[in-house]
N, C-alpha and C positions, 0 to 999 in steps of 0.2 A: 354347744350344738345349736345351729341356727334353725329356728322354727320356720317351716314353710307356711305361707299364707295364701289365701285364695285371691286370685287376681280377677278383676272384673273383665269379662269378655267384651272387648270394644271393637270386635271385627264388624265391619259394615255389612249388613244384609239388606237386600231389596225384597220388600213385601209387595206382591202384585197379584192381580186376578188373571186367571187363564182366559185367553181371548176366545176360546171355544166354549167352555162350560162354566166360566166365572168362578171356579174354585180358587180360593186364595192359597198362595204358597210363598215360600221364601227361598232365597238363594244368596250365596256369598257374591258380592259385587265383582270379585275378581274372576268368577267363573264365566265361561262362554255361553253355555246352554243350560236350560232347566226343562225337564220333561214333567208334564202334569201327571200326578199319580192317579187322578180320577179318569181322565179321558185319553191320556197318552200323547197329547199334542206337545211338540217340542217348541220351546221359546228361546230365541236368541236374547240374552240378557241385555245387550246394548239396545235392541229394538223395543223392549218393554220397560226400559228405565224410566221413561216419562209417564207410564201408566201406574206406577207404584210409588212407594215411599221408602226411604232408606232409614234403617234403625241400627242401633249399636248393640251387638251381642245376640247370641242365639236365643236366650231366654226372652228377650224383648221381641225378637222376631216371631217366636212361637206364640207369645201372648197377643201380639198384634194380629196374627193370622186368626187366632180364636175369636178375637173381637170382631174382625172384619167378617168372618163367616157367620157370626151371630147376627151382626147388623144386616147382612144379606138375607139371612133367614127371616128376620123380622119384616123386611121389605117384601120378600117373595110371598110369605105366608100371611102377612098382616096380623100376626099373633106370635106368641112365644113358640119356638120350635119344640116338637115332641119327637125326639129321635128314637126311632125303632126300626126294625127290619120290616121288609114287606111281608114276610111270612110269620112275623111274630117271633117272640123269644121262646127258647126252650128252657124250662127250669130243670136244673139237675139237682136231685135230692142229695143231700150230704148226710153223713151219720150224725153230725151235730145238729140238734134241734134247739132253736132259740125260743125260749118261752115268751119273752116280751122284748120290746125295744130297749128297755133299761139294761137288760142282760147283754144284749148285742152291743150297746154303747160301752158297757164296762169292758167287754172283750176287746173292742177296738181301742179304747183308751189304754188298756194294758199293753196291747201290741205296739201302740204309738210310743208309750213310755219306754218300752224295751228298745225300740228303734232309737229314741233319743239317747238312752243310756249307752247304747253301742256307739253312736256317733260321737258322744262326748268323750268316750275313751280313746277314740282315734284322732279327733280334731277338737281344738278349742273353739273354733268358729267354722261355720260351713254355709254355703249358699242354699237357696230354696231347692234347686234341682237335686241336690244330694238327698234332701228329705223326700222328694218325689220318687227318686230311684229306690231309696230304702223302703218307702211305703209299698212299692211294688213287690219287693223282696219279702216283706212281712204280710203280704196279702191284705193290705188296707186299701179299700176302694178309693179311687181318686175322687169320687163324688163326696166322700166323707172326710178327705184329707184337709180341706180348707177349714171345715168346722172344728176338727181336732186341733189344728194349728191355732185357731182363734181361742179355743178353750184353754189350751196350754199357755198361750200368751197371757190370758186373763189370770190364770193361776200363778203366773210368775215363774213357771218351770222353763218355759221357752222365752228367750229374750231376743227381740228384733233389733238388729243394728241397721246401719245404712246400707242401701243397695241390695236389699233382700238377703242379707247375711244374718245368720242366727247363732245364738249361743245357748247352751243348756245350763240351768242352775238347779241341780238336784241335791 
């Protein structure tokens, strides 16, 4: 039986700012138009090709958009952005009460270890986005995911290969 392997996404994407609201977005270079999700302005890909950069793969495109948005926020705000809603956040109480951060960290580590166990049963190796999708399924906040990945890399449970491909050693 031939084992399937993950192929690196090498589809070219154009990362560019909206000409109306400056929101960064990405689009496959073969597409004709892209509508800004923030302001609704429609862009013809051929016309905005010179105002952006071409990257390979969706993961790289998403990472580049995040980086560009962060850089824009630093320029506009002249400080690190503090993302929150205009009306503030509503805190929803859950039945689980966490006593301290250590207990919360233990719960997240357990969830992450369960996720890695599940992934290792399905795949020998997998890309970063599979971990991100699984983290959402396991209710692991994306803000904690990077730290969990680093901790599990240090412990030797998660092994990083080239091109953001990972392997589990449990």
